[in-house]
N, C-alpha and C positions, 0 to 999 in steps of 0.2 A: 586659417587651421584649426581643426578641432583637437579638443583634448584627448590624449589616450584614454582607452576604457580601463578602468580598474581591473586588475586580475587577481583573483584568489587562488592559493594553493589548496589541494584538495582538503587539509585537515582545516583551513581558515572556512573554507564553503561548509564543510560537515558541522563545524562549531556555529556557524551563522543560520544555518538551517535546523539543527538539532538531530541531524541524520548521522551517519558515520560513513567514514571513508570506503568501506566496503559497499556500503549500500549506492553511494555515489558512482563507484566502477560498474557496478550492476546496474544502475540507470543508465550510465554511457554504454555498456554494453549491449543494453537493450535499444539502443538508438534514443533515448528520449532527452539525453543532454548530451553535450558536446564539450571537448576542451581541445587545448592545443599543448604540445609537447616541447618543453624546453631542451635544450641540446643534452641536457644531463638526465633528461626522461621525466622529469615532475611535470605533473600536471598543473595545467593553469586554467582557470575558468572565468569568463567574464562575470563580472560583478551582480549582472542580471539574470543570471541563471540560479540565482537563490531565489527568486521569485517562484521559478518553474521548479525547482526542487520542493519548496513549500507545496505547490500545488499538487505535486506527483504524490507527496506524502500524505497530503489530505484526502486525496481520491483513494489512496489504500488504505487510509485508516477508515473509510467507510465503507470498505469491503471490496472494492475492486481490484482485479489483477493488474499487472503490468501489461498484460496484451490488453486488457480494459483500457486503461489509460492511453494508449496509442490513439485512440477515437478522439481524445480530448487535446490532442497536439495543437490543433490551431489556435486553441485559447489558452495553453499552459503559462503563457508569459505575462498573463494579464491576471484579473481575480476570477477563478472559476466559480465562486460561489455567487458572482454578482448578476453576470449576464444571462439571457434565457438560454436554457439547454437545447443543444440541437436535437431532431428527430433521432439520430443516429445514437448519439449520447444516452438519451433516455431510453432507446431499446437497449442498449447494452446495460445501463443500471438495471432495468427490468429483470433483463435475462439472469442478471447476478443475483439479484433479490429471490428469482425463483428457484436458483441453484440452491442459494443458502436455506431457503424454507425446505427443499426436499431433504437436505442434510440434517437439520434439526429434525425433522419429522422422522427421519430413521434412526437418528441418536433416540428420540423419546420412545420409540418402539422398542429399542433394544434395552432401556433403561426400564420400560414398562415390564418387559420380559423377565429381567434379572430381577426386578422387585416382586413379581409374581412367584418366580422360583426360589427366592428366599424365604416368602410368605409360606408357601408349601413345605420348605425344609424345616422350618421353625414352628408349624403349627403342632401344637400338644405339647410341645417342648416347655419344659419348666427350667427355668435358670436357677442354677444354685449358687450361692455365694461361696466364694473361692476362699 
């Protein structure tokens, strides 16, 4: 007979993973983690879900979205930083990087336009002491 798998309540899992209960519910709604419900409605998670949550948080921290993280589902229960990345995972990461670079370029262009407008507006003005 095998020993029962330790179960964590949502607050315990949040504390163990540096997450929040709200984030855990969001991951569950997105289909990335699962729980069982007690009669009283409390969520209980297998202790092994903590590894999955840490991996999800790591992937989100590097800039991926929850939709992007779905590609990594087959390896979320291990160390996602150790194994070789699949071709699909690399494609998703490269696409996300391209999106980020486009957004950064757009923001730099806006900043440059604002800086130029400010330079034009203040050209020739002498500041006086108040």
